[in-house]
C-alpha positions as CSV (number, residue, x, y, z in Angstrom):
1,M,-92.9,41.6,-2.6
2,E,-95.9,43.3,-1.0
3,V,-99.2,41.5,-1.7
4,E,-102.4,43.2,-0.9
5,V,-106.2,42.9,-1.5
6,K,-107.6,46.2,-2.7
7,L,-111.3,46.8,-2.9
8,R,-112.8,50.1,-3.9
9,L,-115.8,51.6,-2.1
10,P,-118.0,53.8,-4.4
11,D,-118.6,56.8,-2.1
12,A,-118.5,58.4,1.3
13,T,-121.7,56.6,2.3
14,A,-120.2,53.2,1.8
15,H,-116.9,54.3,3.5
16,R,-118.9,55.6,6.5
17,R,-120.9,52.3,6.8
18,V,-117.7,50.2,6.7
19,S,-116.2,52.4,9.4
20,E,-119.3,52.1,11.6
21,L,-119.3,48.3,11.3
22,L,-115.6,48.1,12.1
23,T,-115.5,50.6,14.9
24,P,-115.2,47.9,17.7
25,F,-112.0,46.7,16.0
26,L,-110.3,50.1,15.7
27,V,-106.6,50.2,16.3
28,T,-105.4,53.6,15.1
29,T,-105.8,56.4,12.5
30,H,-102.9,57.7,10.4
31,R,-103.0,61.1,8.5
32,Q,-100.6,60.6,5.7
33,E,-99.0,63.0,3.2
34,N,-97.5,61.3,0.1
35,C,-94.9,63.0,-2.1
36,F,-93.6,61.4,-5.3
37,F,-90.4,61.7,-7.3
38,D,-88.9,60.6,-10.5
39,G,-85.6,61.2,-12.3
40,A,-85.4,64.2,-14.6
41,A,-85.2,61.8,-17.6
42,A,-88.1,59.6,-16.2
43,E,-85.6,56.9,-15.3
44,L,-88.0,55.5,-12.7
45,S,-91.4,55.8,-14.5
46,S,-89.9,54.3,-17.7
47,C,-89.0,51.2,-15.6
48,R,-92.5,51.1,-13.8
49,A,-90.9,52.3,-10.6
50,V,-91.8,55.2,-8.3
51,L,-90.1,56.9,-5.4
52,R,-92.3,58.1,-2.5
53,I,-91.7,60.0,0.7
54,R,-94.6,59.5,3.1
55,F,-95.1,61.7,6.2
56,S,-97.5,60.5,9.0
57,D,-98.8,62.0,12.2
58,K,-97.9,58.6,13.9
59,D,-94.6,56.8,14.1
60,P,-92.8,56.2,11.8
61,R,-93.2,59.9,10.9
62,C,-91.3,59.7,7.6
63,M,-90.6,56.8,5.3
64,V,-88.9,56.7,1.9
65,S,-90.1,53.9,-0.4
66,L,-89.1,52.5,-3.8
67,K,-91.9,50.6,-5.5
68,A,-91.5,48.7,-8.7
69,K,-93.2,46.3,-11.2
70,A,-96.6,46.8,-9.7
71,V,-99.4,44.5,-11.0
72,L,-103.0,45.0,-9.9
73,K,-105.4,42.3,-11.1
74,D,-108.8,41.2,-9.8
75,G,-108.4,43.4,-6.7
76,I,-105.0,41.9,-5.8
77,S,-101.9,44.0,-5.9
78,R,-98.4,42.7,-6.1
79,V,-95.5,45.1,-6.0
80,E,-91.8,45.0,-5.2
81,E,-91.2,47.4,-2.3
82,D,-88.1,48.6,-0.5
83,E,-88.5,51.1,2.3
84,E,-86.8,52.6,5.2
85,E,-87.3,55.3,7.8
86,L,-86.0,58.8,7.1
87,D,-85.5,61.7,9.6
88,E,-88.6,63.8,9.2
89,P,-86.9,67.2,9.0
90,L,-84.6,65.8,6.3
91,G,-87.6,64.4,4.4
92,R,-89.3,67.8,4.6
93,A,-86.1,69.4,3.3
94,C,-86.0,67.0,0.3
95,V,-89.6,67.9,-0.6
96,A,-88.9,71.6,-0.4
97,E,-85.6,71.3,-2.3
98,V,-85.7,68.2,-4.5
99,G,-82.0,68.3,-5.3
100,K,-81.2,67.2,-1.8
101,L,-82.4,63.7,-2.7
102,G,-79.1,63.3,-4.7
103,C,-76.9,63.4,-1.6
104,V,-79.0,62.0,1.3
105,E,-77.4,59.0,3.0
106,S,-80.1,56.4,2.5
107,R,-80.1,52.8,1.4
108,V,-83.2,53.2,-0.7
109,L,-82.0,56.5,-2.3
110,K,-78.7,54.9,-3.0
111,R,-80.5,52.1,-4.9
112,V,-82.4,54.8,-6.9
113,R,-79.2,56.6,-7.8
114,E,-77.1,53.5,-8.6
115,E,-79.6,50.9,-10.0
116,F,-81.7,53.4,-12.0
117,G,-79.0,55.9,-12.8
118,V,-80.9,58.9,-11.4
119,L,-78.6,61.9,-11.3
120,E,-81.2,64.6,-11.0
121,F,-84.6,64.3,-9.2
122,V,-87.9,66.0,-10.0
123,G,-90.9,66.3,-7.7
124,L,-94.2,65.0,-9.1
125,G,-96.5,66.3,-6.3
126,G,-98.7,64.1,-4.2
127,F,-101.9,63.7,-2.2
128,E,-103.2,63.2,1.4
129,N,-104.6,60.0,2.8
130,V,-106.5,59.2,6.0
131,R,-105.9,55.6,6.9
132,V,-107.9,53.9,9.6
133,V,-106.5,50.6,10.8
134,Y,-108.6,47.8,12.2
135,E,-107.8,44.3,13.6
136,W,-110.7,42.2,12.4
137,K,-110.9,38.4,12.3
138,G,-107.2,38.1,12.5
139,L,-106.7,40.5,9.6
140,K,-105.2,44.0,9.6
141,L,-107.6,46.1,7.5
142,E,-106.7,49.5,6.3
143,V,-109.6,51.7,5.3
144,D,-108.4,54.7,3.2
145,E,-109.9,58.0,2.3
146,T,-107.6,59.4,-0.3
147,K,-107.9,63.1,-1.1
148,Y,-106.7,64.2,-4.6
149,G,-106.9,67.7,-6.0
150,F,-109.7,66.4,-8.3
151,G,-111.7,64.3,-5.9
152,T,-111.7,61.6,-3.2
153,C,-111.4,57.8,-3.4
154,Y,-112.2,55.2,-0.8
155,E,-110.6,51.8,-0.5
156,I,-110.1,48.8,1.8
157,E,-106.6,47.3,1.8
158,C,-105.3,44.1,3.5
159,E,-101.8,42.8,3.2
160,S,-101.8,39.0,3.1
161,A,-99.8,35.9,2.0
162,D,-103.1,34.4,1.0
163,P,-104.9,37.2,-0.8
164,E,-107.5,35.1,-2.5
165,A,-108.8,33.8,0.8
166,V,-108.8,37.2,2.4
167,K,-110.6,38.7,-0.6
168,K,-113.3,36.1,-0.2
169,V,-113.8,37.0,3.5
170,L,-113.9,40.7,2.8
171,E,-116.4,40.3,-0.1
172,E,-118.7,38.2,2.1
173,F,-118.6,40.9,4.8
174,L,-119.4,43.6,2.4
175,K,-122.2,41.6,0.7
176,E,-123.8,40.6,4.0
177,N,-124.0,44.3,5.0
178,G,-125.3,45.5,1.6
179,I,-122.2,47.6,0.9
180,E,-121.3,48.1,-2.8
181,Y,-117.7,47.6,-3.8
182,S,-115.5,46.8,-6.8
183,N,-112.0,45.5,-7.4
184,S,-109.5,48.4,-7.4
185,E,-108.2,48.7,-10.9
186,A,-105.5,51.4,-10.4
187,S,-103.0,52.2,-7.6
188,K,-103.4,55.5,-5.8
189,F,-100.3,56.8,-7.6
190,A,-101.7,55.8,-11.0
191,I,-105.0,57.6,-10.2
192,F,-103.0,60.7,-9.1
193,R,-101.0,60.7,-12.3
194,S,-104.1,60.3,-14.4
195,G,-105.6,63.5,-13.0
196,K,-109.1,62.0,-12.6
197,L,-111.0,59.5,-10.5
198,P,-111.5,56.1,-12.2
199,S,-115.1,55.5,-13.4
200,L,-117.1,53.1,-11.2
201,P,-118.2,49.8,-12.8
């Protein structure tokens, strides 16, 4: 189970301000490309599951993930996640020719085929994300700029076993610095599938 605090920033100005404040705590920047898949008969989406191949300009270069039963409430996300590293050229080949997913040797893909009964895969498309990672107050913060075909979203994420306490710390930091924010109400994938940016509160 992956548990994360997810707070949405309203615009590029707020994103830039957060980035400026956290600059002394910068660890790394990842440029990510996310590609999503389902079964031809919607075997995954009908069970609230999604298959993702993520490419990054930093190691690990390619990861395949199965996410299921996601719940996002009050800015805290809980989702079952199973992931493993995939050879990047193989991942690229699967995106170019989706049928290859049916025969790749992978624990995660084997689960998709056997547990969800996916015999034929379809590509759903995807989006790009720039993730800047900071180590701040003992927390690993991920500040995301997610570029969809219909607009850009900005978000702060932090994985934690005590999300309520972490959320309080993050909210105090944002309020002290006069930065507007709101609870994220949809996952990046849900926003992508909706085809539009969620309205701001």
